[in-house]
N, C-alpha and C positions, 0 to 999 in steps of 0.2 A: 311895494318892496318886501314887506313882511310875508305876504302871501307867497311871493316867489321863493323866498328862502325856505318856507315851510314845505312847499312842493318839492324843492330840490333835496331837502333832508329826507323826506318820505321816500323818494325814489331811491336814494342811496341805501336806506335801510332795507328796502324790498329786494334790491340786487344782492346785498350781503346775505340775506336769509336764503335766497335761492341757491347761492354758491355754497352755503353751508350744507344744504340738503343734498346737493350733488356730491360733495365731499364725503358725507356720511354713507351714501350709497356705494361709492367706490371702496371705502374702507370695510364695509360690512360684507361685501361679496366674497373676497378671498378668505376671510375668517370663517364664513359659513361653509365654503368649499373644503377647507382644511379639516374642519370638524367632522364633516360628513365622510371624508375619505378615511379618517382614523377609526370612526365608530361604525362604519358600514359592515354589517354582519356578512355580507356577500363575500368580502375579502377573506374572512375566516373560512367560509365554506369552500372556497377555491383551494386554499392551503390543505384542507382536509382531504380533498379529492386527489391531489397529486402525491400524497404520501405513499411511498413504496412499501407494500405489505411484505415484500421479500427481502428487504434490506438487511434484516437481522440475520439472514442465512448467508450473506455474502462475506468473503474474507478468506484468509489463509488458515488452514488447519494442519497442525504439525504433530508428528508422533512416530513411534516405531512401525516399521513395515518389513517384517522378516528380519534380515540382518542389517537392514538399512533404515534410514529415516526418510519419511515422505512428507512433502508439502502438497496438500490438496487445495488448490486455489479455485474457489467458486466465484467467478467474476461477473456473471450476468444471469439473471432469472427473469423470464417474461412469459406471459400467457401460460402455456403448458410446457415450455422449453427451458433448458439450462445449458450453460457452457462454462468451461474453465480449463485448468491445466493440472497435470500431475508432474511433480518434479521428484525424481528418486534415482539413486545410483548413477548420477551424471546425465540422466535423460530428462528432457523437458518435452512432455507430450500433451497435445490438446485433447479435450474430450467434449462431446456434446450429447445431449439426451433429453429426457422428459422428466417431469415431476408431478407428484400427486400428494394430496393431503388427506389422510385417513381420519375416521371418526375417533381414533385413539389419540389424536393430537400429535401425530408424528408426520413429519415432512419427509417424503420419500423421493429419492433421485435414482434413476436408472440411466447410465451414460456409458458410451463406448469411446475408446481411443481409435484413431483412424484405421489401424490394422496393417499399415505398411512398414511396421517395425517389429522385429522379433519379440520385443518385450511388451507389445500392446495387449490390451485386454478390455474387460468390461467391469464397471463399478456398480455396486448396489449400495446406496448410502441412505442413512436415516438420521434425522435430526429431530429431537423432541422440541416442540414449540416452547416449552418452559425452560429448556436448556440449549439455547441457540449457540453457545460457545463450545459445544462438544458434538462430534459426529462419530458414528460407528457404522461399520459396514463390511463389505467383502469385495475383493478383487479377484476375478477369474480370468486367467490368461487365455489368449486365443490358442496357444500351443497346449493341447490337451495332455501332453506328457509332463507338463509342469504343474506344481501344486497351486491351489488357490491360497489367498492370504486374507485373513481377517484383521481388522484394525479398529482402534479407538483413538481419535485425534482431538486435540484441543486447539481452539482458536488462538493464534499468536500473530500479532501484527509485526510485519517486518519494519525495522527502523534502522536507518544508517546512523551509526554512532562512531565517533573517533576516540572515545574514552574506554574502549573495551579491548581485551586481548592482552597478550604478554608483552607486546611491543606497540602500544598505542601511538608512540611518537612517530612511527612510520606513516601515519595518516594526519599528523598534526603539524609537523615541521620538516624542513629538509634535513636529512640525516648527514652526519659527519663521519669522517673516517674512524674516529674513536668509538662510534656506535657499532661499528661492524668488524673492526680488525681483529678482535679477540673471539669472534664467534665461529663455530664449526659449520661445515657445509649443511648439515641437517638443520641447524638452528636458523641459518640464513634462508634456507628453503621455506621453513615454517614462517619466518618473519614476512617474507615476500607474499606467500599465499594467504597470510592473515589479512593483508590488505584487501584481497579479493573476497575473503570470507565476510568482512564487514559490510560488503555490498550485497551479501546474500548469494554469492556464487556457488553453484552446485558442482562439486568436483568430480571428475572422472576417475582420478586416481584414488583407489580404495583407502590407502593408508592416510591420505590427507582428509578424505571424507570422514573416516572414523575418528580422527583426531578432533576435528572441528565439531562433529556432532555431539561431542561430550560437553561442549560449551553452551551454557544457558542462553547466551546472547546471539548465538548463531541460528539464523532462520534461512535455509536454502530457498532461494526465491527466483533465480534466473541462471541461464547458462551464457549470457552475453552481457558483460558489464563495461565494454569498451567506452561507451558514451557516458559512463557515470564516474570514472576515475578522475580525481582532481589533478591539477598540474603538479602539485606537491607529490602526490602518490605516484604519478607516472615517472617523475625524476628519481624518486626513491627506489622504484622497482628496477630501473636501469642500473642504478648504483649497486643495489643488492646483487643483481645478476653478475656484475663484474667481480664482486667479491666471492660469489659462488664459484665462478670459473677459476679464480686464484686458488680457492680451497681445494678444488678438484685436481688442479695441476700439481700443487705442492704437497697435498696429502697431509700427513701428520705434522709436517714442518710448519704448516700454515697456522698462524695465530698463536705460536709458542715462542 
């Protein structure tokens, strides 16, 4: 009887030890895998390979361009090619070209606009590797009767903000009659177009373009903002238009 109990007890201990070893193996396996994935140097090597060497040259560069302001958007650089857009004087034009890097540490771009518009031309752009936030260069129009333009532009990121301008409330909340009834037609026009300016709209009308180009927050970025206007802004635009019409009809009597 005692021998039987001893054999039974020995068997139970042996089974318990085997189960403990199996449990240890399952626990160790994921821990080892996790450690290897975190400390694996190959992961870091992959990250280094996919880093874009041209990324610092991408972005919007803004500054004077003759009597206007230009936004030069460099949107893509690959291999020996480059593409982007130029926005000036109410025109939004694509361009495409090539790039080279000289021994002087300067990144050069030669690009042309399509040529199917009277204001198209060719750009010669330079960016110093140590100063990627500034570009300088020259634009030569296809029309030989027109003068070339030299420019120096600074990188400026477009950012939609509702807290800028003379009437920021027109992008923040629904307007009331009391917000508009004492404004003249010129003020109403400016208030309405200020909504577009916050979205980076490039104006065709010279007097509006010149007014907004004096604002530090204004970055001409597009000629199509229909998909970007908020519901509040759309309703306010329609309301302002109605008051503009009243102001035009009643003239000096309006708002007095």
